[in-house]
N, C-alpha and C positions, 0 to 999 in steps of 0.2 A: 717783572711781578714793578706793582705799583706801587712808591714806599709812601706812607701815612706821614707827616710831621707826628710825629710824636708831642706837640706842647699841644698838639691840636684837644688830642687825648685827657691829658692834666688834669684831673680834677681836685680843689679847693675843698677835701675833706678835712669835718673837724675831732678830735683826737678825744675818740669817747671815755679813756681818762682823763680827761685834763678839768679837775673840778672849780677856777678861775675861771669858765668859760658859763657864760649866763641860756637859761635855758631857748631866750628867746635868737639870741645869735647863734647857737648852736639850727636850731631848725630855718633859720637863715639864711647859715652857708648849705645847707644839707638841700632846699628848695633850691639853691642857685645849682645847685650842684647835678641835681636833677634836674633842671629848666636844658643845662647844656650836653643830656641824657638824651631827652625832648629833640632836643636840634637837631643833633645827629640821627635818629630815628627816622626825624622826617628825608633830612635828603641821600638818606640810604634809601628808604621808600620808593620815594620819587625814582630815585636813578634803576632802583628793580626795579619799578612800572615801569619803567620807558625800555629796558632791557627785554620785558616778558613781551610787550607789545610791539618787537625790533620781533623774536623769532614766532607771535600770535600770525604777523602779517606778514611775513617770509614764507608761513607753510598757507596759506589763503593765493596763491600762488600756484600753486600746485592743484593738482588735477583729479585723480582718484585716487581715497584717503587721506584729503585733505585735510589736515587737524591732528593728523593721529602722532605725527614730528612735535607738534605742539605739545600732547598733550604726554605724553613721550618724555618730556622733558621735562616738564614737571614731576611728574613720577621718580625721574632720578635728585631733583634737588626735595623731595617729598611735600613739595608747597600741593593745596589744596587747587579745585579750579574757581570753586569762591574765591581763595585768597585774592588767586591771582589775577581776578576780575578788577577787585576791591585795588588790590595795587596796581592795575594798568588805569582804572578810571578818578585816580588820584595823582597820577602823570600828564593823565587829562587836563586837570582839574588844573596843576600847574603853573604845565603850557599854557592854557587858557587864561591867565592872570599873569602869565610874564606876557606871555606871547601882544595878551591885545594894551601894553606899554601900558597897563593899572597899576601891578607890581610893581620891583624894582628886582633883579635877581637875584642882588644880593640880602635886599628884603627880606626872603625865606625863613633868611636865621634867626628873622625877629620872632617866628609865631612857635607855637608848643605844634604835638605832632596833631590834635583833638583839634585844635585850635583852629589849623590851617583848611582841616577839612571839614571844620564846618565852615568857615568862609569860602570854599569853596559853593558849600550849599544852600547860599545863603543870596538872598535877592540880588542883580547888580547893583544898586543905591549902598546897599550895603558892604557889599564887598567896596568898593570903592570906598567908600569910608573906614575901611579895615587898612585898604592895600595904603591907602595917605598917610594914617598915622603910622601903617607898617616902616615907611619911606620914613619917615622923620623922625626914624628914627625908636620909633616906642616897640618894649616889649608887649605881642598878642596873647592874652590869653583869653582858654574858651570859657570861662564865667563873662568875658569881658564879651564878644562875639555876640552870644547868649542872649544878653542884654541887650546890646544894638539893635538885634534882630527881631526882639519879645518890642522892643521900643517902633520899632520901627512899621512891623504888621499891626500893632494896633490901633497904630495913630492912619495907617493907609486902608489898609484890609476891607474892603470891597462888600465884603460878611458882615459886617456887623454894617448895626443902625448909624444914622450920621450923629444921633446923640449917644452914644458911644464911644463915636468918634475923636469928634469936640472936646468929651469931658475929660475923654485920655487926653488932645494935645494940650489940652488945659490945665495939666497935672489934678485932673480929680477924681483921676483914676489909677491906680497901678498897672506898669499892661506889664508885669508877672501875673497876675488876676486876669490882667484879659486879653490875653497872647495864644491861652490854654481854648479860653475857649472860641479863637479863631480855627486853631488845629481841627476841633471837635466840629465846629461847621460844617468843617470841610467835606468831609467822610459820608452829610447826610444829602437825605437829596430837595430839589431847590425848595417841595412847597411843606419840608420841618424844617428847611431852614428857613422857611418866609414866616411859619409859625412859632420859630423859639424868637425870631428880631422883634415879633408885636412884643411880646414876653415885653421882651428886654428896652421896647420902648416908651410901654408904660413905667416901667421902676428901673431908672436905667441906674444901679446903682448896685456896691462891692459883693452884696450878699442874692442878690437877682442873680449877679454874673454867675456866684460859682452854683448855685443851685442849674442854673441853663448849662451850664458847662459838664456838671452829673448829669442831667438831661439827655440831652446831647449823646456823650458818652457809655451812656443807656442804649440808648435806641441805636447810637454803629453797630456799638458792638450785637443786638439783637438781630439785628438785620445781616452783618456777616454772619450769623449763627444761625439762621433761617433759610438766608442763603445757599448753605455747602452742606444744611439737612436734608437727605431722600426723601425721610418722612414729608416733610413738606412740597414734595414734585412733586408728587404719587396720589399725596390732599388736594380740595380742591376750598383752597383759604387765602381770607383777604390778610393777610401778616403785615400789614401797617394798621385797616381798622384792630387789628386785635390787640396794637401798641397805640394805639391812640388809647383805644377801651383800658388799657393795662396803664396805660398813666396816669387814667385819671383814679383809678386810683389808689393811685400814686406805688404802683409796684412795677416801674420799670427795673428795678435793678432786680428784683424776684426770675423775673420772666426773663433776660439774659441770664442767668443764670440758671435757666431751668436749660435757654435753649446750648446755654458753653454746655452743660449737662450734658442734651440727648446728643451735641455731634461729640461730645468724647465717647462714648457710649460707640455712636454709630464709628466711629474710628476704631474702636477698638474689639470690636466685633467682624468689618471688617480687616482686622490687623489675627485675629480668630482664627476664622475660617480658613485664609490662606495659610495658615499654619498646618490647623487639622487637615485642611488634602496633603501637605506634602509627606504628615507625618503619618498618616494612610496609607502614603503610597511608601513610603521608606518601611513601613513595618509587613507592609505587605510581600514589597523584594525580599526580609529577612528570614518571614514565617518560610518560604520558600526555599528558603536557602538552606536551613536550619532542617533537626528531621531525630528521631528518639536517639542518636548519639551525642547529642547536645541541651543535653534535661536543661542548663541552669541558663539557657538565650531565649529557652522555650520558657522554662520560671517569669525568665523581666518583657519575654514580650505579650505572655499576659495581663501583665500590670499594664502594659501599653495600650492591652487594646480597651483601657478602662477611660483612655485619651485622643484616640484613634475612632475610636466605633462614632454613631450616630448617637450615642446617648454614652454624657462622660462625667467622673464625675468628679470632682474636686479638692481635698482639704482647704478648707480655711486657715489653719491652723490652729495654738492653742490661744493666742490671741480672743480668737472667734467658741472660745468652750468646743471644742473643737468640733464644729460642722463639719456640716460637705453641703456642699452645692451641687445640684443634679442640673444637669442641662440635657438639649437633644436638639440636635441640629438636622434641620427640615429644612433639604435644597429644591426648591419648588421655580422652575418653566417663565421665562421671562415674559412666556402668554397668559401667565394665569397670572386674577386680579392681586392678589396678594402677594408681594416682595416672597423676596425668601428671608425667615425670619429665624431666631433664637424664642425656642418654644421652653 
């Protein structure tokens, strides 16, 4: 067993009962102790990622059933697949930063866990600047990485018109306002990007930037929901033209909310249909197993029939005044003009 140096795990925690300790000093010592834990978390998770990567790569060499051993390894340690690949990605990022000579191995200890992850996801130019600061012994926080990323993005992104980039470089526009605009523009089709850029060229001011950012956000949300809606896929609709009209009415937010709610309803209906079919099958099996000798079970199944039949009645509870909602499920074949519906 590998023995850890106990001095590495010692934390200088303040005494909560010490009256002569000022609140500022108390919080400062807590922050320093927390930073030590962050650095241990980062080093630990990088090495866990490397371990998981070795297990995964070993499994890749197998033939039939390859990967099963990796999944079994995760199950035995109660690690989700998502978390495992997140740790592997973190290890890959560490190897890239250190392996390319940008960051010195010992300098990893100057990062908090989140700051390191943010750096690994940043542009190469930002990685270079952050790594140089870390190599000089400076502690790197997530806030610093985000601030530098915002400054770089706002001054260089080709998604912005020249007027915005130049004003940002001249410190006439704050990067914290411009950076979210770049993020939202990146989600839009080229035509809509250019339309919003034209607005920015005419008025390269903070208020306009905020308005365009909000508009871009609503457009992207509407597009995302519209693409996922099955109802829109059946009808011959021009969603982009509809959004242009909503924008003219200053109702993009309402449209995005409506599409989002519609998406939620469709998702709920699909889940309801799956559960309804399964309940129907279970109800039928139980009914066949029961008989006159199981009157209480039959009573229970009669109640379940109100939820497993073609017509279901569901109480909305006391909050809704004891009202019930009645739903009729009609399954239609794929070659019919209308989609499966709840009526």
